Backbone as XML, in Angstrom:
<?xml version="1.0"?>
<chain id="A" units="angstrom">
  <residue number="1" name="UNK">
    <atom name="N" x="0.775" y="-1.189" z="-0.122"/>
    <atom name="CA" x="-0.073" y="0.045" z="-0.049"/>
    <atom name="C" x="1.013" y="1.215" z="0.042"/>
  </residue>
  <residue number="2" name="UNK">
    <atom name="N" x="0.412" y="2.293" z="-0.676"/>
    <atom name="CA" x="1.218" y="3.371" z="-0.846"/>
    <atom name="C" x="0.647" y="4.494" z="0.190"/>
  </residue>
  <residue number="3" name="UNK">
    <atom name="N" x="1.453" y="5.219" z="0.898"/>
    <atom name="CA" x="1.120" y="6.182" z="1.749"/>
    <atom name="C" x="1.248" y="7.582" z="0.926"/>
  </residue>
  <residue number="4" name="UNK">
    <atom name="N" x="0.343" y="8.462" z="1.255"/>
    <atom name="CA" x="0.431" y="9.797" z="0.602"/>
    <atom name="C" x="-0.214" y="10.898" z="1.413"/>
  </residue>
  <residue number="5" name="UNK">
    <atom name="N" x="0.385" y="11.812" z="1.400"/>
    <atom name="CA" x="-0.119" y="13.027" z="2.219"/>
    <atom name="C" x="-0.564" y="14.138" z="1.171"/>
  </residue>
  <residue number="6" name="UNK">
    <atom name="N" x="-1.759" y="14.629" z="1.351"/>
    <atom name="CA" x="-2.239" y="15.489" z="0.507"/>
    <atom name="C" x="-3.006" y="16.802" z="1.198"/>
  </residue>
  <residue number="7" name="UNK">
    <atom name="N" x="-2.991" y="17.904" z="0.569"/>
    <atom name="CA" x="-3.600" y="18.955" z="1.185"/>
    <atom name="C" x="-4.997" y="19.258" z="0.329"/>
  </residue>
  <residue number="8" name="UNK">
    <atom name="N" x="-6.058" y="19.465" z="0.929"/>
    <atom name="CA" x="-7.396" y="19.660" z="0.197"/>
    <atom name="C" x="-8.053" y="20.905" z="0.895"/>
  </residue>
  <residue number="9" name="UNK">
    <atom name="N" x="-8.764" y="21.690" z="-0.043"/>
    <atom name="CA" x="-9.315" y="22.915" z="0.342"/>
    <atom name="C" x="-10.529" y="22.688" z="1.426"/>
  </residue>
  <residue number="10" name="UNK">
    <atom name="N" x="-10.845" y="23.641" z="2.063"/>
    <atom name="CA" x="-11.739" y="23.534" z="3.122"/>
    <atom name="C" x="-13.165" y="23.045" z="2.643"/>
  </residue>
  <residue number="11" name="UNK">
    <atom name="N" x="-13.586" y="23.440" z="1.516"/>
    <atom name="CA" x="-14.902" y="22.937" z="0.885"/>
    <atom name="C" x="-14.837" y="21.490" z="0.649"/>
  </residue>
  <residue number="12" name="UNK">
    <atom name="N" x="-13.876" y="20.905" z="-0.026"/>
    <atom name="CA" x="-13.813" y="19.493" z="-0.335"/>
    <atom name="C" x="-13.494" y="18.688" z="0.802"/>
  </residue>
  <residue number="13" name="UNK">
    <atom name="N" x="-12.884" y="19.270" z="1.884"/>
    <atom name="CA" x="-12.835" y="18.609" z="3.138"/>
    <atom name="C" x="-14.145" y="18.254" z="3.800"/>
  </residue>
  <residue number="14" name="UNK">
    <atom name="N" x="-15.019" y="19.297" z="3.616"/>
    <atom name="CA" x="-16.515" y="19.053" z="4.197"/>
    <atom name="C" x="-17.115" y="18.149" z="3.492"/>
  </residue>
  <residue number="15" name="UNK">
    <atom name="N" x="-16.934" y="18.033" z="2.100"/>
    <atom name="CA" x="-17.627" y="16.994" z="1.268"/>
    <atom name="C" x="-17.112" y="15.544" z="1.770"/>
  </residue>
  <residue number="16" name="UNK">
    <atom name="N" x="-15.890" y="15.572" z="1.904"/>
    <atom name="CA" x="-15.172" y="14.370" z="2.315"/>
    <atom name="C" x="-15.827" y="13.823" z="3.654"/>
  </residue>
  <residue number="17" name="UNK">
    <atom name="N" x="-16.027" y="14.899" z="4.724"/>
    <atom name="CA" x="-16.644" y="14.527" z="5.925"/>
    <atom name="C" x="-18.104" y="13.994" z="5.630"/>
  </residue>
  <residue number="18" name="UNK">
    <atom name="N" x="-18.857" y="14.541" z="4.828"/>
    <atom name="CA" x="-20.197" y="14.241" z="4.484"/>
    <atom name="C" x="-20.231" y="12.813" z="3.842"/>
  </residue>
  <residue number="19" name="UNK">
    <atom name="N" x="-19.346" y="12.562" z="3.180"/>
    <atom name="CA" x="-19.258" y="11.103" z="2.481"/>
    <atom name="C" x="-18.984" y="10.083" z="3.745"/>
  </residue>
  <residue number="20" name="UNK">
    <atom name="N" x="-17.976" y="10.487" z="4.407"/>
    <atom name="CA" x="-17.684" y="9.651" z="5.570"/>
    <atom name="C" x="-18.845" y="9.368" z="6.493"/>
  </residue>
  <residue number="21" name="UNK">
    <atom name="N" x="-19.547" y="10.307" z="6.877"/>
    <atom name="CA" x="-20.763" y="10.246" z="7.663"/>
    <atom name="C" x="-21.769" y="9.464" z="7.124"/>
  </residue>
  <residue number="22" name="UNK">
    <atom name="N" x="-22.199" y="9.705" z="5.780"/>
    <atom name="CA" x="-23.255" y="9.017" z="5.126"/>
    <atom name="C" x="-22.972" y="7.541" z="5.084"/>
  </residue>
  <residue number="23" name="UNK">
    <atom name="N" x="-21.870" y="7.133" z="4.625"/>
    <atom name="CA" x="-21.507" y="5.741" z="4.605"/>
    <atom name="C" x="-20.944" y="5.051" z="5.790"/>
  </residue>
  <residue number="24" name="UNK">
    <atom name="N" x="-20.864" y="5.675" z="6.876"/>
    <atom name="CA" x="-20.496" y="5.091" z="8.155"/>
    <atom name="C" x="-18.934" y="4.726" z="8.287"/>
  </residue>
  <residue number="25" name="UNK">
    <atom name="N" x="-18.057" y="5.462" z="7.324"/>
    <atom name="CA" x="-16.770" y="5.216" z="7.437"/>
    <atom name="C" x="-16.162" y="5.623" z="8.839"/>
  </residue>
  <residue number="26" name="UNK">
    <atom name="N" x="-15.043" y="5.100" z="9.251"/>
    <atom name="CA" x="-14.305" y="5.657" z="10.500"/>
    <atom name="C" x="-13.317" y="6.614" z="10.144"/>
  </residue>
  <residue number="27" name="UNK">
    <atom name="N" x="-12.758" y="6.759" z="8.970"/>
    <atom name="CA" x="-11.686" y="7.524" z="8.638"/>
    <atom name="C" x="-12.008" y="8.248" z="7.248"/>
  </residue>
  <residue number="28" name="UNK">
    <atom name="N" x="-11.436" y="9.291" z="7.240"/>
    <atom name="CA" x="-11.399" y="10.089" z="5.788"/>
    <atom name="C" x="-10.712" y="9.366" z="4.803"/>
  </residue>
  <residue number="29" name="UNK">
    <atom name="N" x="-9.866" y="8.561" z="5.166"/>
    <atom name="CA" x="-9.035" y="7.696" z="4.183"/>
    <atom name="C" x="-10.084" y="6.774" z="3.461"/>
  </residue>
  <residue number="30" name="UNK">
    <atom name="N" x="-10.920" y="6.109" z="4.402"/>
    <atom name="CA" x="-11.948" y="5.084" z="3.896"/>
    <atom name="C" x="-12.945" y="5.876" z="2.835"/>
  </residue>
  <residue number="31" name="UNK">
    <atom name="N" x="-13.268" y="7.062" z="3.196"/>
    <atom name="CA" x="-14.164" y="8.047" z="2.409"/>
    <atom name="C" x="-13.510" y="8.239" z="1.023"/>
  </residue>
  <residue number="32" name="UNK">
    <atom name="N" x="-12.339" y="8.493" z="1.115"/>
    <atom name="CA" x="-11.470" y="9.062" z="-0.056"/>
    <atom name="C" x="-11.371" y="7.695" z="-1.104"/>
  </residue>
  <residue number="33" name="UNK">
    <atom name="N" x="-11.027" y="6.735" z="-0.515"/>
    <atom name="CA" x="-11.000" y="5.395" z="-1.297"/>
    <atom name="C" x="-12.273" y="5.151" z="-1.916"/>
  </residue>
  <residue number="34" name="UNK">
    <atom name="N" x="-13.520" y="5.241" z="-1.034"/>
    <atom name="CA" x="-14.661" y="4.896" z="-1.627"/>
    <atom name="C" x="-14.928" y="5.841" z="-2.874"/>
  </residue>
  <residue number="35" name="UNK">
    <atom name="N" x="-14.705" y="7.217" z="-2.827"/>
    <atom name="CA" x="-14.852" y="8.032" z="-3.805"/>
    <atom name="C" x="-13.976" y="7.667" z="-5.133"/>
  </residue>
  <residue number="36" name="UNK">
    <atom name="N" x="-12.700" y="7.277" z="-4.933"/>
    <atom name="CA" x="-11.942" y="6.927" z="-5.920"/>
    <atom name="C" x="-12.414" y="5.762" z="-6.745"/>
  </residue>
  <residue number="37" name="UNK">
    <atom name="N" x="-13.088" y="4.715" z="-5.917"/>
    <atom name="CA" x="-13.614" y="3.492" z="-6.516"/>
    <atom name="C" x="-14.882" y="3.808" z="-7.224"/>
  </residue>
  <residue number="38" name="UNK">
    <atom name="N" x="-15.754" y="4.731" z="-6.835"/>
    <atom name="CA" x="-16.861" y="5.216" z="-7.459"/>
    <atom name="C" x="-16.503" y="5.810" z="-8.806"/>
  </residue>
  <residue number="39" name="UNK">
    <atom name="N" x="-15.548" y="6.750" z="-8.822"/>
    <atom name="CA" x="-15.065" y="7.345" z="-10.046"/>
    <atom name="C" x="-14.544" y="6.406" z="-11.110"/>
  </residue>
  <residue number="40" name="UNK">
    <atom name="N" x="-13.856" y="5.415" z="-10.483"/>
    <atom name="CA" x="-13.317" y="4.477" z="-11.509"/>
    <atom name="C" x="-14.422" y="3.699" z="-12.250"/>
  </residue>
  <residue number="41" name="UNK">
    <atom name="N" x="-15.590" y="3.503" z="-11.759"/>
    <atom name="CA" x="-16.748" y="2.887" z="-12.432"/>
    <atom name="C" x="-17.127" y="3.708" z="-13.713"/>
  </residue>
  <residue number="42" name="UNK">
    <atom name="N" x="-16.877" y="5.045" z="-13.506"/>
    <atom name="CA" x="-17.303" y="5.864" z="-14.660"/>
    <atom name="C" x="-16.293" y="6.167" z="-15.762"/>
  </residue>
  <residue number="43" name="UNK">
    <atom name="N" x="-15.225" y="5.515" z="-15.486"/>
    <atom name="CA" x="-14.062" y="5.757" z="-16.479"/>
    <atom name="C" x="-14.544" y="5.084" z="-17.859"/>
  </residue>
  <residue number="44" name="UNK">
    <atom name="N" x="-13.923" y="5.614" z="-18.946"/>
    <atom name="CA" x="-14.330" y="4.928" z="-20.122"/>
    <atom name="C" x="-13.907" y="3.421" z="-20.260"/>
  </residue>
  <residue number="45" name="UNK">
    <atom name="N" x="-14.798" y="2.618" z="-20.789"/>
    <atom name="CA" x="-14.282" y="1.047" z="-20.852"/>
    <atom name="C" x="-13.065" y="0.733" z="-21.291"/>
  </residue>
  <residue number="46" name="UNK">
    <atom name="N" x="-12.547" y="1.697" z="-22.380"/>
    <atom name="CA" x="-11.213" y="1.316" z="-23.008"/>
    <atom name="C" x="-10.074" y="1.554" z="-22.037"/>
  </residue>
  <residue number="47" name="UNK">
    <atom name="N" x="-10.333" y="2.343" z="-20.828"/>
    <atom name="CA" x="-9.319" y="2.669" z="-19.961"/>
    <atom name="C" x="-9.183" y="1.506" z="-18.899"/>
  </residue>
  <residue number="48" name="UNK">
    <atom name="N" x="-10.246" y="0.573" z="-18.701"/>
    <atom name="CA" x="-10.290" y="-0.231" z="-17.701"/>
    <atom name="C" x="-9.385" y="-1.426" z="-18.018"/>
  </residue>
  <residue number="49" name="UNK">
    <atom name="N" x="-8.558" y="-2.009" z="-17.275"/>
    <atom name="CA" x="-7.732" y="-3.157" z="-17.538"/>
    <atom name="C" x="-8.681" y="-4.466" z="-18.007"/>
  </residue>
  <residue number="50" name="UNK">
    <atom name="N" x="-9.743" y="-4.633" z="-17.510"/>
    <atom name="CA" x="-10.422" y="-5.751" z="-17.852"/>
    <atom name="C" x="-10.992" y="-5.683" z="-19.315"/>
  </residue>
  <residue number="51" name="UNK">
    <atom name="N" x="-11.228" y="-4.507" z="-19.846"/>
    <atom name="CA" x="-11.658" y="-4.324" z="-21.049"/>
    <atom name="C" x="-10.643" y="-4.393" z="-22.095"/>
  </residue>
  <residue number="52" name="UNK">
    <atom name="N" x="-9.430" y="-4.030" z="-21.843"/>
    <atom name="CA" x="-8.265" y="-4.328" z="-22.617"/>
    <atom name="C" x="-8.043" y="-5.655" z="-22.669"/>
  </residue>
  <residue number="53" name="UNK">
    <atom name="N" x="-8.186" y="-6.553" z="-21.619"/>
    <atom name="CA" x="-8.078" y="-7.924" z="-21.722"/>
    <atom name="C" x="-9.139" y="-8.665" z="-22.766"/>
  </residue>
  <residue number="54" name="UNK">
    <atom name="N" x="-10.367" y="-8.103" z="-22.563"/>
    <atom name="CA" x="-11.321" y="-8.627" z="-23.363"/>
    <atom name="C" x="-11.116" y="-8.329" z="-24.870"/>
  </residue>
  <residue number="55" name="UNK">
    <atom name="N" x="-10.666" y="-7.262" z="-25.363"/>
    <atom name="CA" x="-10.265" y="-6.792" z="-26.636"/>
    <atom name="C" x="-9.174" y="-7.849" z="-27.058"/>
  </residue>
  <residue number="56" name="UNK">
    <atom name="N" x="-8.220" y="-8.056" z="-26.383"/>
    <atom name="CA" x="-7.148" y="-8.808" z="-26.593"/>
    <atom name="C" x="-7.605" y="-10.353" z="-27.011"/>
  </residue>
  <residue number="57" name="UNK">
    <atom name="N" x="-8.465" y="-10.869" z="-26.263"/>
    <atom name="CA" x="-9.027" y="-12.068" z="-26.489"/>
    <atom name="C" x="-9.848" y="-12.158" z="-27.836"/>
  </residue>
  <residue number="58" name="UNK">
    <atom name="N" x="-10.644" y="-11.155" z="-28.084"/>
    <atom name="CA" x="-11.426" y="-10.891" z="-29.274"/>
    <atom name="C" x="-10.354" y="-10.945" z="-30.380"/>
  </residue>
  <residue number="59" name="UNK">
    <atom name="N" x="-9.277" y="-10.076" z="-30.371"/>
    <atom name="CA" x="-8.361" y="-9.924" z="-31.482"/>
    <atom name="C" x="-7.584" y="-11.198" z="-31.723"/>
  </residue>
  <residue number="60" name="UNK">
    <atom name="N" x="-7.478" y="-12.196" z="-30.836"/>
    <atom name="CA" x="-6.828" y="-13.462" z="-30.882"/>
    <atom name="C" x="-7.736" y="-14.571" z="-31.797"/>
  </residue>
  <residue number="61" name="UNK">
    <atom name="N" x="-9.060" y="-14.328" z="-31.703"/>
    <atom name="CA" x="-9.895" y="-15.164" z="-32.139"/>
    <atom name="C" x="-9.818" y="-15.264" z="-33.733"/>
  </residue>
  <residue number="62" name="UNK">
    <atom name="N" x="-10.025" y="-16.394" z="-34.317"/>
    <atom name="CA" x="-10.027" y="-16.559" z="-35.772"/>
    <atom name="C" x="-11.437" y="-16.459" z="-36.255"/>
  </residue>
  <residue number="63" name="UNK">
    <atom name="N" x="-11.589" y="-15.815" z="-37.361"/>
    <atom name="CA" x="-12.926" y="-15.690" z="-37.891"/>
    <atom name="C" x="-13.058" y="-16.496" z="-39.233"/>
  </residue>
  <residue number="64" name="UNK">
    <atom name="N" x="-14.301" y="-16.645" z="-39.671"/>
    <atom name="CA" x="-14.540" y="-17.412" z="-41.048"/>
    <atom name="C" x="-14.440" y="-16.306" z="-42.064"/>
  </residue>
  <residue number="65" name="UNK">
    <atom name="N" x="-13.645" y="-16.495" z="-43.150"/>
    <atom name="CA" x="-13.592" y="-15.760" z="-44.315"/>
    <atom name="C" x="-14.566" y="-16.137" z="-45.150"/>
  </residue>
  <residue number="66" name="UNK">
    <atom name="N" x="-15.411" y="-15.132" z="-45.730"/>
    <atom name="CA" x="-16.403" y="-15.389" z="-46.810"/>
    <atom name="C" x="-16.461" y="-14.203" z="-47.767"/>
  </residue>
  <residue number="67" name="UNK">
    <atom name="N" x="-16.920" y="-14.468" z="-48.994"/>
    <atom name="CA" x="-17.036" y="-13.372" z="-49.951"/>
    <atom name="C" x="-18.416" y="-12.652" z="-50.093"/>
  </residue>
  <residue number="68" name="UNK">
    <atom name="N" x="-19.511" y="-13.449" z="-49.723"/>
    <atom name="CA" x="-20.822" y="-12.957" z="-49.811"/>
    <atom name="C" x="-21.745" y="-13.661" z="-48.877"/>
  </residue>
  <residue number="69" name="UNK">
    <atom name="N" x="-22.897" y="-13.503" z="-48.685"/>
    <atom name="CA" x="-23.719" y="-14.048" z="-47.896"/>
    <atom name="C" x="-24.195" y="-15.571" z="-48.283"/>
  </residue>
  <residue number="70" name="UNK">
    <atom name="N" x="-24.187" y="-15.878" z="-49.576"/>
    <atom name="CA" x="-24.286" y="-17.235" z="-50.057"/>
    <atom name="C" x="-23.253" y="-18.162" z="-49.417"/>
  </residue>
  <residue number="71" name="UNK">
    <atom name="N" x="-22.159" y="-17.598" z="-49.702"/>
    <atom name="CA" x="-20.844" y="-18.330" z="-49.233"/>
    <atom name="C" x="-20.912" y="-18.674" z="-47.810"/>
  </residue>
  <residue number="72" name="UNK">
    <atom name="N" x="-21.378" y="-17.726" z="-46.843"/>
    <atom name="CA" x="-21.422" y="-17.771" z="-45.496"/>
    <atom name="C" x="-22.416" y="-18.814" z="-45.303"/>
  </residue>
  <residue number="73" name="UNK">
    <atom name="N" x="-23.574" y="-18.774" z="-45.922"/>
    <atom name="CA" x="-24.655" y="-19.848" z="-45.608"/>
    <atom name="C" x="-24.146" y="-21.248" z="-45.886"/>
  </residue>
  <residue number="74" name="UNK">
    <atom name="N" x="-23.201" y="-21.422" z="-46.805"/>
    <atom name="CA" x="-22.710" y="-22.728" z="-47.157"/>
    <atom name="C" x="-21.748" y="-23.192" z="-46.057"/>
  </residue>
  <residue number="75" name="UNK">
    <atom name="N" x="-20.945" y="-22.242" z="-45.579"/>
    <atom name="CA" x="-19.915" y="-22.366" z="-44.502"/>
    <atom name="C" x="-20.654" y="-22.860" z="-43.245"/>
  </residue>
  <residue number="76" name="UNK">
    <atom name="N" x="-21.690" y="-22.280" z="-42.982"/>
    <atom name="CA" x="-22.267" y="-22.506" z="-41.678"/>
    <atom name="C" x="-23.603" y="-23.669" z="-41.666"/>
  </residue>
  <residue number="77" name="UNK">
    <atom name="N" x="-23.743" y="-24.074" z="-42.977"/>
    <atom name="CA" x="-24.569" y="-25.014" z="-43.086"/>
    <atom name="C" x="-26.199" y="-24.717" z="-43.117"/>
  </residue>
  <residue number="78" name="UNK">
    <atom name="N" x="-26.394" y="-23.588" z="-43.476"/>
    <atom name="CA" x="-27.775" y="-22.989" z="-43.565"/>
    <atom name="C" x="-28.229" y="-23.080" z="-44.789"/>
  </residue>
</chain>
């Protein structure tokens, strides 16, 4: 775990105290971690590691090559 000392303005400190109280956290650190985790959910999917892994798996898959819909139907047995 990384330790970090930060300075925050008074207004943001009040917001942090409200989050702490609403969610029953014992420390501001817990409230801060909660806020970070909430923000992480809103990040664009392409920035999340699990999305990058999913894309890598899709890129590794082999597809069926066909020239037209009739050829595709023959290949799939329809």
